[in-house]
GUDOTOR-274307 format. One record per residue (C-alpha): x, y, z. Coordinates in steps of 0.05 Angstrom, whole numbers, plus 5000, padded with zeros to 4 digits. Layout:
@px = X | py = Y | pz = Z
...
//
This chain:
@px = 6366 | py = 6773 | pz = 2006
@px = 6407 | py = 6711 | pz = 2024
@px = 6375 | py = 6647 | pz = 2011
@px = 6380 | py = 6602 | pz = 2076
@px = 6357 | py = 6530 | pz = 2079
@px = 6307 | py = 6521 | pz = 2135
@px = 6324 | py = 6450 | pz = 2150
@px = 6395 | py = 6464 | pz = 2152
@px = 6384 | py = 6526 | pz = 2199
@px = 6341 | py = 6481 | pz = 2243
@px = 6394 | py = 6429 | pz = 2246
@px = 6446 | py = 6474 | pz = 2267
@px = 6407 | py = 6521 | pz = 2313
@px = 6358 | py = 6475 | pz = 2347
@px = 6386 | py = 6403 | pz = 2340
@px = 6460 | py = 6420 | pz = 2351
@px = 6447 | py = 6479 | pz = 2397
@px = 6495 | py = 6526 | pz = 2364
@px = 6492 | py = 6597 | pz = 2376
@px = 6467 | py = 6648 | pz = 2325
@px = 6539 | py = 6673 | pz = 2317
@px = 6566 | py = 6602 | pz = 2304
@px = 6508 | py = 6589 | pz = 2257
@px = 6525 | py = 6653 | pz = 2215
@px = 6600 | py = 6631 | pz = 2210
@px = 6580 | py = 6562 | pz = 2192
@px = 6534 | py = 6585 | pz = 2139
@px = 6574 | py = 6646 | pz = 2117
@px = 6516 | py = 6691 | pz = 2125
@px = 6504 | py = 6755 | pz = 2170
@px = 6483 | py = 6747 | pz = 2243
@px = 6419 | py = 6790 | pz = 2226
@px = 6399 | py = 6741 | pz = 2175
@px = 6401 | py = 6684 | pz = 2220
@px = 6362 | py = 6721 | pz = 2275
@px = 6311 | py = 6741 | pz = 2225
@px = 6303 | py = 6671 | pz = 2199
@px = 6298 | py = 6641 | pz = 2267
@px = 6243 | py = 6691 | pz = 2285
@px = 6210 | py = 6681 | pz = 2219
@px = 6210 | py = 6604 | pz = 2221
@px = 6195 | py = 6603 | pz = 2298
@px = 6253 | py = 6560 | pz = 2310
@px = 6258 | py = 6542 | pz = 2383
@px = 6312 | py = 6512 | pz = 2426
@px = 6289 | py = 6449 | pz = 2462
@px = 6280 | py = 6489 | pz = 2527
@px = 6235 | py = 6540 | pz = 2489
@px = 6191 | py = 6487 | pz = 2455
@px = 6138 | py = 6462 | pz = 2509
@px = 6111 | py = 6405 | pz = 2464
@px = 6182 | py = 6375 | pz = 2449
@px = 6204 | py = 6384 | pz = 2522
@px = 6144 | py = 6352 | pz = 2549
@px = 6148 | py = 6295 | pz = 2501
@px = 6219 | py = 6279 | pz = 2519
@px = 6216 | py = 6290 | pz = 2593
@px = 6145 | py = 6267 | pz = 2609
@px = 6126 | py = 6217 | pz = 2555
@px = 6193 | py = 6186 | pz = 2539
@px = 6218 | py = 6193 | pz = 2616
@px = 6287 | py = 6221 | pz = 2595
@px = 6324 | py = 6260 | pz = 2652
@px = 6346 | py = 6331 | pz = 2648
@px = 6421 | py = 6313 | pz = 2634
@px = 6399 | py = 6264 | pz = 2580
@px = 6356 | py = 6318 | pz = 2546
@px = 6412 | py = 6371 | pz = 2556
@px = 6462 | py = 6323 | pz = 2523
@px = 6415 | py = 6310 | pz = 2462
@px = 6414 | py = 6384 | pz = 2446
@px = 6483 | py = 6408 | pz = 2465
@px = 6450 | py = 6450 | pz = 2524
@px = 6460 | py = 6458 | pz = 2597
@px = 6417 | py = 6425 | pz = 2650
@px = 6400 | py = 6491 | pz = 2678
@px = 6371 | py = 6514 | pz = 2614
@px = 6329 | py = 6449 | pz = 2608
@px = 6307 | py = 6458 | pz = 2681
@px = 6287 | py = 6527 | pz = 2668
@px = 6242 | py = 6507 | pz = 2607
@px = 6210 | py = 6455 | pz = 2652
@px = 6194 | py = 6507 | pz = 2704
@px = 6172 | py = 6560 | pz = 2652
@px = 6121 | py = 6509 | pz = 2623
@px = 6101 | py = 6482 | pz = 2692
@px = 6121 | py = 6413 | pz = 2674
@px = 6120 | py = 6374 | pz = 2739
@px = 6191 | py = 6348 | pz = 2753
@px = 6205 | py = 6279 | pz = 2780
@px = 6242 | py = 6265 | pz = 2845
@px = 6319 | py = 6275 | pz = 2846
@px = 6356 | py = 6209 | pz = 2847
@px = 6367 | py = 6225 | pz = 2922
@px = 6295 | py = 6209 | pz = 2936
@px = 6282 | py = 6152 | pz = 2888
@px = 6284 | py = 6079 | pz = 2906
@px = 6350 | py = 6041 | pz = 2884
@px = 6363 | py = 6040 | pz = 2810
@px = 6412 | py = 6004 | pz = 2768
@px = 6469 | py = 6039 | pz = 2725
@px = 6524 | py = 6018 | pz = 2683
@px = 6583 | py = 6063 | pz = 2691
@px = 6623 | py = 6088 | pz = 2632
@px = 6680 | py = 6043 | pz = 2654
@px = 6634 | py = 5979 | pz = 2650
@px = 6620 | py = 5966 | pz = 2722
@px = 6549 | py = 5957 | pz = 2743
@px = 6525 | py = 5989 | pz = 2803
@px = 6460 | py = 6002 | pz = 2846
@px = 6450 | py = 6074 | pz = 2868
@px = 6403 | py = 6098 | pz = 2923
@px = 6395 | py = 6162 | pz = 2958
@px = 6367 | py = 6169 | pz = 3029
@px = 6368 | py = 6244 | pz = 3043
@px = 6435 | py = 6234 | pz = 3073
@px = 6473 | py = 6229 | pz = 3008
@px = 6475 | py = 6181 | pz = 2950
@px = 6501 | py = 6105 | pz = 2964
@px = 6530 | py = 6065 | pz = 2911
@px = 6544 | py = 5989 | pz = 2912
@px = 6574 | py = 5952 | pz = 2856
@px = 6538 | py = 5893 | pz = 2831
@px = 6602 | py = 5848 | pz = 2837
@px = 6607 | py = 5865 | pz = 2910
@px = 6534 | py = 5847 | pz = 2922
@px = 6546 | py = 5783 | pz = 2885
@px = 6605 | py = 5767 | pz = 2929
@px = 6565 | py = 5778 | pz = 2993
@px = 6512 | py = 5733 | pz = 2964
@px = 6563 | py = 5676 | pz = 2941
@px = 6612 | py = 5678 | pz = 2998
@px = 6574 | py = 5710 | pz = 3058
@px = 6582 | py = 5776 | pz = 3087
@px = 6636 | py = 5757 | pz = 3138
@px = 6683 | py = 5732 | pz = 3084
@px = 6677 | py = 5792 | pz = 3042
@px = 6696 | py = 5844 | pz = 3097
@px = 6762 | py = 5876 | pz = 3083
@px = 6768 | py = 5840 | pz = 3018
@px = 6768 | py = 5869 | pz = 2945
@px = 6726 | py = 5832 | pz = 2895
@px = 6763 | py = 5814 | pz = 2831
@px = 6738 | py = 5796 | pz = 2765
@px = 6780 | py = 5739 | pz = 2745
@px = 6773 | py = 5751 | pz = 2666
@px = 6780 | py = 5828 | pz = 2682
@px = 6715 | py = 5843 | pz = 2645
@px = 6676 | py = 5890 | pz = 2695
@px = 6606 | py = 5872 | pz = 2673
@px = 6619 | py = 5798 | pz = 2673
@px = 6585 | py = 5787 | pz = 2741
@px = 6579 | py = 5710 | pz = 2740
@px = 6597 | py = 5678 | pz = 2805
@px = 6650 | py = 5635 | pz = 2775
@px = 6682 | py = 5700 | pz = 2749
@px = 6692 | py = 5734 | pz = 2819
@px = 6742 | py = 5720 | pz = 2873
@px = 6759 | py = 5752 | pz = 2939
@px = 6830 | py = 5780 | pz = 2947
@px = 6867 | py = 5827 | pz = 2996
@px = 6878 | py = 5895 | pz = 2973
@px = 6951 | py = 5881 | pz = 2963
@px = 6938 | py = 5819 | pz = 2923
@px = 6889 | py = 5854 | pz = 2879
@px = 6935 | py = 5914 | pz = 2871
@px = 6994 | py = 5867 | pz = 2846
@px = 6945 | py = 5837 | pz = 2794
@px = 6932 | py = 5906 | pz = 2766
@px = 7003 | py = 5932 | pz = 2775
@px = 6990 | py = 5983 | pz = 2829
@px = 7064 | py = 6002 | pz = 2855
@px = 7046 | py = 6007 | pz = 2926
@px = 7020 | py = 5935 | pz = 2931
//
C-alpha cells in the first residue's frame, strides 16, 4: 500500500481545496488511495466541518466570500454548509447599516443598502462636502492632489470640473 502523509493530504485537500483528482496527480498516487485516506482520516472540506465553519463564520465574523477565498471554494458551497448545519446567517450587506470598505484600487468608501439596491459614496467625496459645502461640490469631481487615493486629508483634495480632472489624468476626451 502507498504511504501517504496525512498532513500533506490535509493541506492539499482541505486547506488548498484541491480535488481528489488534483491531489492524486500532485502526489503521484491513485485516486482510490486518495479517496480511502480522505475517508480513513475523516478529512473534511470547510463546508463539511461544522466546528471549523461555525468558528470562522460565527466566532470570527468572517463573511461567506472571505471563508470561500481562504479555502479555494465557492460561496455557494459555504452557504450550503451554513444551511446544512443550521448556522444562522447574518443579514446581507443590503440590510446592514452603512459600513466602511477600502477598495482594491485604494479608494475608501462607505456602502449602504436600503432594500432598493446598494449605495456607495467615496470618503473623499464626503470630505469635500464637509469641507467645501454641498452646493460647491455639485457637478464637480473631487481630485486627490498627490494622487494617493487613500490620502483623504482636507488639504489633499480639490474640486475640479470633469474636463480639468480628465486632463490631469490624461483622459483623451477631456
